N, C-alpha and C positions, 0 to 999 in steps of 0.2 A: 354364703349367699343372704342377701336382706330379705326380709319380709315381702317387700314388693316384687323382688326379682322371684321368689318362689312361688307368689301368686300367678304371676305372668306366665312361668313356665308350666304349672298347673292348669291355668286356663287354657294355654296353647294345645295341650293334649285333649283338652275336654272338647274345644272347638274343632280339631282335627278330626275327632270322633264323631261329632255331630254332622259334619259336612260330608263324611263318608257313609255315615249309618243312618241318620236323622235328619235329612235335609231341610223338612218341613220345621223343624226347630231352629236349624241353623240360618234358615232365609229370614227368621224374625229378628235376628242381631241388627241393631243399629250402628250407624258408623261411630267411629271413636270420638269421645268427648275431648275437647281440648283443656289445656291449662286454665284458659281463661273461662270456659264454662264451668270448670270444678271451682275455680275461684269465686265466681259469682254466686253459686250455691252456697260454699262456705260462708260468705259474707252474708247471704240472704237468712241464714239459719243461726248465723253466730257460733259455729262449731267447725273446727278443723277436721277433715277425714284423716283417719289413720292412714299411714302409707300404703297398706296393702288395698284398702278400698279405693283410694286415689289411683292406684296404678291399674286396678282391674276396670274403672271408668274410662280411662286412657285407651283400653282396648276396645270397649264397646260401650255406648252410652244406653245400656240397657236393652230391652227389645220393643218392637213394633207389635201393636194388636194384630192379630189374623184379619184378613179381608172379611168383608160382608159374605156370609153364607160358609165361611171356612171353619173347619174344627177349632176348637180352643185347646184341644189336648197339648199340640205341640208347644203352646206358651208356657206350659207349666213343666219345664224340663228341668228344673232343680229339684233336688228331693224335697219331698212334702208338696209336691204339686205348685211349687213358687214361681210367680212369675217376676222377672227382673225388672225393677223400676228404670225407667229414664230419670235423668237428674231431675227434670221438671217435675214430675210425679213425687220423687224422693223429697223434693223441697216442699210441695204442698202437703204430703203426708206427714212430715216432720212438723211443720206449721199446725196442723189441726191436732197432733197429739199434744204439743205443747200448750196451745193456746185455748183448745176447746176440751180437751181430756185431762189437761193439768198434769202431765207427767214430768218428771225431772227430766232436765235439758241434757243432752248429750249421746243418746242412742240414736244411731241414725238408721230409720228404716230404709231396706233396700229391695224389698220383695213383699209380695202378699199372695196368698194362696188365689189361684186363677179361679175367677168366679165368685170369691169370697173375701169381701173388702175388711173382715171382721178380725184377721190376723196374719202374721207374717214374721219376717226376720229382720233382725237389726245387727250392727255392729256398734259394739260400745266405745265410744270416742270421748270418754269421761278421763282425761289426762290424771294419772296419779292414782287411779283405781287399779285393783289387781286384775280386774276383769278387762282392763284396756285392750282393745283390739278383737275382743273374743265375740262370738255370735250368740244372739239370744233370741227369744219369741217376743213380738209384741202383741198386744190383744186390744180391742176396743173396749170391753167390758171388764177388763182386770189389770193388774200391775204387769209390767214385763218380768219376763225370767229368763235366766241364762241356760242355754243348751245343756251344759255340763258345770260341774263344780267351779266355782269360780277363781279358785286357786290354779288348777289345771288348765281350765278354759279350753276353748276350741276356735283358734285364731282363724281368720279368714282363709289365709292360704293354705293352712292344714287341711282345713273342709274341703277346700277345691281340689287338694292333693287327694283327698280320698274318694270324692266323687269320680276323678279322673281313674283311680286304680279300679274301682268298682266297673266301669264301663269297659276299661281295658281287659279286665279279667274275667267279665261275665258273671259277676256275683253281687251280693248285696252289698249296702253301705256298712262299712265298719267305723264304729265309733272312735272317739280320742282314747278310751280305754281299752282297745283292742278287740273288743267284742261285738260280733258281726249283728246287725239289725235286720234280721230277716223280714220285718214288715215294712222295710224300704229297699224294694227290689227294682234295677231298672228294666224296662219293657218296652217293645218297639209296636207301634200302630200302623194301620195300613196307610194311613195318609203321610208316613214318614216322619212322626213325630216320636221322642222321648218322653216317657211317662216313668214315675216311680210308684211301685203298687206294693200292696199286701198280698202276696201270691194265694193264701187261704181266704181272701176276702170272697163272700158270696152276697149279691152277683158279681161277678167280675166286672170291673170297671177299669178302663173301657172295655166293652164286650170284645172276646177273641184277642186281646193282646196277646203277644209272644215274650216271655220272659228269657231274658239273656241268660246264656249258660245252661239253659233248661230249667230253672227254678231251683228251689231247696232239696227235691229228692235227688237231682243229678250232682249238686253241690256236694250233698251229704256223701255220696259215693267218692267223691274226691278228697274226703276229709274235712271238709268244712273250713279249713285254715286260710286265712288271708293270703293271697297269692297262689292258692293252689287251683284255682279255677280255670277254665279254658280262656286264651286270650280274646277270643271273638264269640260272641252268642250268634245264633240264627237271624238271619235277615228277616224283616217283617213278612207274616204269612198273611192269609187273607183275614181281613178284620172288619168289622162294621164299624164305617166312619161315624164318629158323633160329630152332628153338627149342632152349636151350641152359641148362644150368647154367653154375656157374662154371669 
């Protein structure tokens, strides 16, 4: 399968899970972007999207903001509390990074931490670079950095597949090196959203969250190996709703 086909297959698994288990997050997904929409953004920023990124946006044009008075937790359903940019926001964020922050062209930002415009994720679109197609973090106040070693990389399609695995198996995200990241654990909120949390963080945020698979203690009893966890974690229990702005 091509990278774009792998990205589509992984996202379909994620979206199916969201629809069934985290409907508040699923409801924020925008309609698909058209080829013309993607082409217009590429022309505006002067960078061609890697195939997997283009394929992802042709499934959904990012997410909408929650409505007035609604919780913002469901918007950060990507690991790291990342909110997926619509193409228009992607275009504007890229323009600011290149024009105002004087970053090297070619790294396409596709998300930011919900409620925090200071950092987020990008896909490397610099043709010829070893890290082409891989994910990295962008920052307002310092230079961007790759999520992993530039030679190995963490391509978008592989990242999406790891997310799908974690959701379906009810356990933490596993990195491209095969090591589990127990500070990135999927959890459900009362309002029907997906969040990724550090289980040992105090105080718990959001309050009352329900960890998939029962959390690290339950996971450890199952051996802690990728794929060993239960297929489905508990549905959301009684959780305090967080109503917040950006």
